[in-house]
N, C-alpha and C positions, 0 to 999 in steps of 0.2 A: 804700503808694502803689500805684496801679493804672496799668498800661501796656497798650498795644494793639499787636499784631503781626499781620501778614497772612502766610498761608502758602499754598503751592500745595496742591492736593488730596491728593497722595500723602503728604507729610510730616504734614499735618493728620490724615489717616486713621490714620497710624502712631502719632501721639500719642494720638488718641482710643481706639485699641484697646490702648494701654498698652505698645506695643513700643518706640517712640522716647521716650526719657526725657531727652535732652539736645538742646536747640535751639542751633544754631550761628549766630553772627552776628558782624559786624564790631564791634569794641569802640569805636564812635564815641560822640559826646556823648549820643545818645539811649539807648544801652545802658549808658553809664556811670552813668546815673540809676537803674538797676535795682539793688535791694538784696535780700539774702536775706530771705525772708518776704513780699516784694511779690507782688501778684497781676497776672497778665498775661492779658488777654483775647485769645485767638487767633481769628482769622477766616479761614475757608476762602475763598480768592479766587474759587473756582469756584462754590460753593453759597451763600456768604455765611453759612453756619452758624457759630456761635461757641461757644466753651467757655472756661472759666476754669481756669488752672493757678496753682500756687503755686511760687515760686522757692525751691528747697531749697539750692542752692549756685551759685557762680559760679567758673568756671575760666578764668583769663586766660593767654593765650599770645601770642607775637609773630606767629604765623602758623598757618594750618591744618595745615601739615606737622607742626609740634610738637604741636598739639592732637590730631591723629589718633593719635599715638603713645600717648596716655594713655586712650583709650576703646575699648571693643569696638564693632565696626561696627554691631551691631543697635541699641545704645543711641543712636547718632547718625543712624539712619534707613536703614540698609542691610538687605537680606535676608541670611539666613545663607549663601546660596549666591552672593551677589553680591560682586564685588571692590570694596573700599573704597579710594578714592583722594582725598587732600586736594586734588588738582588739579580734582576735580569742582566745588569751591567757586569756581573761577575763572569759572564761569557766573554767579556773583552778585557776587563781589568781586575786584578786580584785585590783583595782587601789590603794586602801589604803595599801594593802600588798606590792605592788610594791614600793610605796613611803616609806614605813617603812624599807624594807630590800634591795631594789634594785633587779636586776635580773642578771642571769649568763648564758652565752652560754658556754657549756662544749664541747670542741672539742674532739671527741673520735675516736678511731681506734680499730677495731675488733682484737682480739688476739686469 
């Protein structure tokens, strides 16, 4: 199955250069439809450039605090010298949304 996701410029670029290998999302109905082996078309919100990635694995957690414990910060989109905080995800998803749906780390590979 094929899916589509929009990303801001920085995370899109990190995936494109192979640094970011795990996309973080709310595990809502849209993401529950994603399965290992599926293709996701990523679109850069700024440039409208697209690329395709394959889903290698799905990691489901109750919230981003738990998810962050299981991944190195570079794989989820931080620079080596940057401090990683699960509370950064509150810019995108509220604690209430996380409690309602849970969250997912989508392990991806460029194709």
